[in-house]
N, C-alpha and C positions, 0 to 999 in steps of 0.2 A: 617546327611550330614553338613559338613563344612560351617559356614557363608562365604560368599564372600566379601571381602573388595574390593568394585568397586572402591574407589575412590584412593586406592592403586594401581590398575592396570591402573588407568587414570594416573597417576604420573609417571607411567614407560614410558608412551608413550607422555609425556608433550611436548617435543622439538619439535618431529614431528609433533604434532597436531599442534603447533602454526606455523611452516612453512608452511605445508599443507594448512592450514587457509589463510595466507599470500598469497600463491601461487594464491589461488581463489579469493581473494579480488583484486589482481594486475589486474584482468580481467575487462573492460569495458564493462560489459554486459548489455547494455541498447538496448531496441528495436528500430531495425534500418532496417526498411522495404525499406526505398527509398536505401537503399545499398544492398539489399538481393541479394542471388544466390540459385541456385536450390539447392545445399548442406546445405545451409544457410538461409532459408526461412522468418528468423526474424531478419536477420542481423549477420555478422560475431561474434561480442562481444559475444552473449547470447551462439551461436554455440561454441566458444572456451570454455566457461565457462562448460558447457555441455560434451563436449568431456574431459575437465580436470578432472571431476569427474568420468566417464566411464573408462578411462584410470588408473586413480588411482585404481579404484576398480578392474581391469582387474589385474594390477599389484599384488595386494593384494590376489588374488583368487577367487573374487566374480564372479559370471555369470554375465556379462554387457551387456546390449543391447540397441542399438539405435532405438528409435521409430520415424521414419519418420522427423530425424533432428531437432524435436521441443521438445521432450520429450526422456526419456531412462529409465532404471532400472538397479538395482545391487541387486544380490539375492545369499540367501546361506542358507542352510538347507534343511529337507524333510518333507515333510507332504501334505496331500491334502487340508488343509486350510492356508489361506495366511493372515499373519500380515504385512501390509501396512505403511511405514513410507515416508509421501509425502512431500517435498521440493522442493524449488525452487531457481535457481541462476540467475536469471534475478533481475537488480535492477532498481528503478527509476531514473530518470537523477539527477546528483550532486548537482545542484544548485550552488549559488553565496556564498562567505564568509568564505570558508573554512581556517582553521589555516594551516593545512598541505593539501599536494595532495589527493585528494579524492580516489584515487586508489592506493596510497602510502604504505598501511595499516601500516603506523607508528606507534610503540608501546611507549608509554609515559605515566607516571603515573599508571603503570600496565593494561592499555586499550589499545586495538587495533582500531585505527581509520581509519575509509573508509568508502565509500556508499557500504552498504550490510554487515556490521559487525554485525548489530543487526537483518536485515531483508533482506535476509534468509541464507546469505553466513555461518557465523559463527555459528549458529545453525545447518545447513547443516552438516557443518564437524564434529560437535558435535555428530550429530545421526549417520553419518558415523563412527566416532571412537568408538561408543558404539557397533556399530553393528560388527566391526572388532573386539574388545574385547572378546565380545559372540563368535563369530567364531574362535579365535585364541585359545581360551581356551577349544574349544571341548566339550562345555556344551550341554547336549542332550536336544534336542527340539522337539516337536509334529507338529509344524508350520514350514512352509517356511516364512522366512523374506525376503523383497523386500523393499529398497529404492526406490520411484518413484520420479523423477526428473524433475520438469517443467522449460520452458522458458520464459513463456508469463504469470505470475501469476499476474503482475503489471499492465497487462492491459486487455486483453480478455479472457484468459484463454482458448486459442485455442489449447494449449500445451497437458492439460489434457484431453480435449474433443477429441483430436486426440487419445491420447494414450487410454482412455476406450474404444473407436470404434473399438479398434485393439487388446486390453489386457484384461488379467483378472482383475475383480473387487476385492479387499481383503475382506475379513471376516470383518476384524476390524482394527483399525489404529489410528495413530496421526500425527498430523503436527506440527513441532516444529518451530512455525511462530507465537508465540503471547506471552502469559503470563503466569507465573506459579501461582497459583496453576493448576487448570484445566478449561478450556473453554468448557462447554457443551451446550453453546447457543449462535449462531451469528446471529446477525440481518440479515434482507433480503437487496440486494444489487441493487439499481436501477439506473443504469446511463442514461441519455438523455441531448439532447440539446432544450434549449429554443430558439426559431428564429424568428427573427422579418417577418412578413408576407411580401410578394410582395406586392405592391401597397401603401405601406406605404408612407407618407409624403416626399416630394422631399427635398433636401438640398435647401438654399436661400443665399440670398446675405445679412444675417445677420451679424452682428459684429463678432460672432465667429462661424466659420466652423470646425466640426472633420472631418479631412482626414482619421485618422486611430487610433485604439486602442486595443491592446493587452496585455494580460497577462496569465501565466500559460500553462502547455503542457499536464496537466494530470487531469482527474477526481478527481483521489483519493490523490491529493496533494493540500494544500493550497499554492496558487501561492504566491511567494515571489519577483516579480518584475512585475512591469507594465507602459507601456509607451502610451502616448496620442501625435498624432502631431495635431496641429490645425493651421488653418488660422486665423490671430486676425487682424481686421482693427481698432478695438477700442483700448484703452489705454493698450497695455501689460504692463506696469508697475502695473498697478492696479491690473490686473489678477495674476501677478507674487507675490505681496504683499499677496493676498489672499490665493493662493497656498501654500506659505511658511507659513502662520499663522494656515491654516489649518492642515497641516503636523506636524508642532511643536506642534500644541495641542494634535495629537496623538501620538506624540513622535516616528514619522517615518522619516528614510533616505530619503532625497528628492535632486533632481538635475532638472533644466531647463535651456532651451538652445534657444537664440532668433536669429532667421536669416529671416533678412528682415520683410515680413509678417507672416511668419513661427513660431510658438512657440511649443518647444518640452517639455514635461512634463514627469518625470521619478520617481518613488515611490520603495523604498525597502522595503518589509514587512519582514515577518519570516514564513517560512515553517513548515508543520507540516502534518500529516497522515490526509487524506480526511475524515476518520471515526473520527477524534478527532478535529475539525474545531477550537474549541474554544483555543487550545494550539498553535494556530498561530496567525499570524495577515495577514490578505489577501490583499495583494498589490492591486489586481484587484478592490476589493469592495472599498476600500478607494478613489483610484482615481477616481473610476466612480460616487460616491457618490458627490465628489469635483466636478467633470464635471457637474453634475446633476443642479448643482445651479447657472451656468452660462447661459447667453442668447445663447443658442446655435441653429445651423438649426434645424428645425422641427424634421429630421428624426433621428438626434442624440438626439435630446431631447426627443423622445419616447423611445429610447434605455435605456439612462442612468437614466432617470427618474422612468424607470420601476425598475432598479438594485436598485435605491437608496430607493424606497416604498416597494418593496417586499423581498429584499435581505440582505441589508447592515445592520449589526449589529441584525440579528436574524438567527441563527444556528438552531434554532428548528421548523421552519416552521410555526412559527405563524402567520405572515401577509400574507403567501399563503394561511391560512384557512386548513392547513394538519398539525397541531401538534398532536402527539398522543404518549402514552406510556404504557408501561404494567410493570408488577412487574417482571416477567422473566429477560427482558433485558432493560428496562430504556426508555429513549425518542427516538423519532425520530429524526434524524440528516441531515441538508441538507449543502452541500460545492460546492461553485461556482468555479469548479477548472479551467476551462478554457474560457477565454473572446476573442471575435474577433469582430472588427466591422471596416466598411470601407464606404465610401460614396458611392459607386458603390453597394455592395454588402446588405448594414446594418448591423444588428448585431446579434449575438448569444452568450449564456451561456451555457456550459457545467457543468450540475450537476452530484454529486453524492449523493443519497438518502439512508441514511442508517435506515431502517423501524424497528419497534417492532416486535417480534415474532409472535405476535397475531394480527398485523396489516394487513389487505387486501390491496396490491397495486393496485389491480384493480380499489378501491373506491377513492384512493388516488391520482390515475391518472385522473380520472373522474372531480374530483374538479379542479385540476390544469388545465386542458384542459378548463374548463368552465371558470375559472378565466381568464386564459391568453388570450381567443377567444377575452375577450371583451377590451383587452388590445392592442389587434392588433397583438398578438405572436400564435404561435405554437408549440408543442413537436414534432421533429423529433430523429432519432436514439435510441429509446427506447429499453434497454434491462433490464431484471430482473431476480435476482437469488434469488431463493425464501430462508426463513429463516430456520436456521439449528438448531436442538435441540434434545440431546440425554438423555434420563430419567438417572437418579443418580443411579438407581437400578442396572443397567448394569453391566455385569463382566468387561468390558471395564475400566468402570471408578471406579469402586470399588478397581479393581488391582491398578490403578494409585495414588487413593487417598492412598491407603498403603504403595506404593513405594514412593511418594513424602515425606509422613509424617514419614517413616524410615530413609530416606536420610536428611532429614532438621531438624526434631525435632519440626516443626510445623504444624498447623493443616490446612488441604486442603481443603478449601473453593471451591465451584464451582462458576464460573463468567460467566456473558455473556460481548459479545464485539461487536463494531460495526464495526470491520474489518473483512474481508473475507478471510479465508483460505482454503486450499485445503481439509481440515477436510471435509467440507461440500461436498465435491464429495462421499462420502462413507456414507452408512446407519448408521453404528456405528463408528463414526470417531469424534475426539475432538482435540483441538488444545491445546498443551501442553509445556509448555515454549517459549521461554527460559529466558524472561524477568522475574527475581524474583522480589516479593512485597518489594517496600520500593526503588526501581530503576527508574530513571526518563526514560520516553518512548520517545527517539531521534530518531526513525525509521523516514526515509525522511526527517529528519532535517540536516543542516549544523553540520559537526562535531560528525558525527554518529560513535558511538564506542560500544564495548562491552570488558567488564571487563575478562581479562584473570581468573581471578579467577572463575568468572560466566561461562565461556567456559567450564572450568574443572569440575566444579560442576554439570552442566548441562550434559555432558559426562557422568558422575557417574549415574545421574538419569535417562537417556535414557539407559544405558546398563542394569540396574536391570530391568527396564520397559521392554523393549525388551525381557530379558530373561524369566520374568515371564508370559507375555502374550503368548508368543510361547512354554513354555513348557508346559501348559495346554489345554487339548483337547476341 
């Protein structure tokens, strides 16, 4: 049999691949339940992105199916077994500080810049064109090939939950939503809120009262902006001097506004993915740590001192007493992604905890609850997605190793991540690209981009992977 030149097939389709990728990136597909409709239960933007993919697939001759307006699939081929390619078209909020329109999909320096370029719209389109290449070439397959498209991956995964309640589970598959070479281990993901108990100390006529404090919108993002509104009866000039000195020391952009007795403090940090908190600068943590050092009213003092003592400058849970690591997946990490405080309601901190494959979250939660109870706090809105690990001897991994090494000429190492991908929905599923070794991981950050070269290379790798996984019984 003649060896297939997969990159040559990709090059033939380069212009349409880029155009279709830009078209998908133009859509502001952010979760928007506040403006939900019956036909768009998670918001119009994510539904528009789902429709974009389903309509593109239908036009190209795939079997397209909308599943509950929150997910869908595109399928071709025949066979009893099903190869799944699990993608998502929702994105995290764009954040601030972009050089160009976050949804402009501008091309400069051979990169496409847009929210979702790397996570996960660019890779979704690479996988789509890989399917299209295999289909258009009429290559013989023993399995059906199905792209499963989700719209709530960045939040609560209601899309895949709904999908697999109604549709077939693939025999094996991969998610193009992380790093190359191959990710065969994903940490557990637990999201929860640390909430100040009712009956905590009341506000008082102290020199400084905190009216409100807010930072962050998602558990899985390092917040890049924080704002606090104070009433100050003491010397505001002294507080603003301390604020400026603190933020300059930490090299953070900041701003303050004084209105009568009110003082508004604002801080800009650096966003990053919540599974890699050390890659960002958490604006909420820095502002909270500064506030903890002031003479605050009792309720606010309790809240901000908890953050300072147990969360500031500690992404590994050491101060909380829950630090853990193993050789398979490394350290447990914590990211405080959502902060909210008001005089009336007290405070909360939304946490994502990415815990090691061999860790037992039940034990970790008990330790947290015990510590927090002594501090006047509790845990609410707890969710837990268990770790995922696929043995390297499995057919799926051995095939992907061979494909990656043939395509790149580099050794395919197996790696573990703290991020969660749809691959964990499958018993035999791994995350496979699109970020090549040595490339910066700018997912969830401002000026997110994907190299056009990498978009093309990933498409070729995915095409060969689909063919080799689906032709084998």
